[in-house]
C-alpha positions in Angstrom: 109.5 134.3 83.7 107.7 131.2 84.6 108.6 128.9 87.4 106.9 125.6 87.2 106.8 123.2 90.3 105.9 119.5 89.9 104.5 117.2 92.8 103.6 113.8 91.8 101.7 111.6 94.1 100.7 108.2 92.7 98.8 108.8 89.5 98.0 112.5 90.6 100.1 115.3 89.2 100.0 118.9 90.5 101.6 121.5 88.4 102.1 125.0 90.0 102.8 127.9 88.0 104.5 131.2 89.1 104.8 134.3 87.2 103.9 134.7 83.4 102.5 132.2 81.1 103.0 133.9 77.9 104.3 133.5 74.2 108.0 133.2 75.6 107.1 130.6 78.6 104.3 128.7 77.0 106.8 126.3 75.2 108.6 125.5 78.6 105.4 124.6 80.2 104.1 122.5 77.1 107.2 120.4 77.1 107.0 119.9 80.8 103.4 118.7 80.6 104.0 116.6 77.5 106.8 114.8 79.5 105.1 114.3 82.5 101.5 112.9 81.7 102.3 109.1 81.3 100.2 107.2 83.8 98.7 110.3 85.1 94.9 110.2 85.8 94.6 113.4 87.7 96.1 116.6 86.5 95.9 119.7 88.9 97.1 123.1 87.6 97.6 125.3 90.5 97.7 128.8 89.5 98.0 130.5 92.8 101.2 132.6 91.9 100.4 133.0 88.1 100.1 136.6 87.3 99.3 136.6 83.6 98.3 134.0 81.0 98.3 134.8 77.2 96.6 133.0 74.4 99.8 130.8 74.0 99.2 129.9 77.5 95.7 129.0 77.0 96.8 126.8 74.2 98.9 124.9 76.5 96.4 124.4 79.0 93.9 123.5 76.3 96.1 120.6 75.1 96.8 119.4 78.4 93.0 119.2 78.9 92.6 117.2 75.7 95.1 114.6 76.6 93.5 114.2 80.3 90.0 114.1 78.7 91.3 110.8 77.4 93.0 109.3 80.6 91.3 111.0 83.4 90.6 114.6 84.7 92.3 117.8 85.0 91.3 120.7 87.3 92.5 124.5 87.6 93.0 125.6 90.9 93.5 128.9 92.6 93.2 131.4 89.6 93.4 135.1 90.3 90.3 137.2 89.5 92.6 138.5 86.5 93.1 135.1 85.3 89.5 133.9 85.8 88.4 136.8 83.9 90.7 135.9 80.8 89.2 132.3 81.1 85.6 133.8 81.1 86.4 136.3 78.2 87.9 133.5 76.0 85.1 131.0 77.0 87.8 128.6 78.5 85.5 128.7 81.6 83.4 126.4 79.7 86.3 124.0 78.6 88.2 123.7 81.8 87.3 122.5 85.2 88.0 125.5 87.5 87.9 125.5 91.1 
């Protein structure tokens, strides 16, 4: 299960994820991100409560990053050690801005 929280502050959008981002929940996030990026120049993905991310989840982050490369910036914050490790193993730590 995945809970998605959204907070808009002007052109800054913060999306917080809680639970598991996997094959089942990735389409839900993809839809949410797709419908939310109009006019956004700063996207923050807050992973404080994200327990797990699969390759499907990584794909959603990658496509969000591609959109944000054209219209601003994207930052990934508060990833757990487990999630950071997945980013490193997959090379995503080189693609994403992780704080």
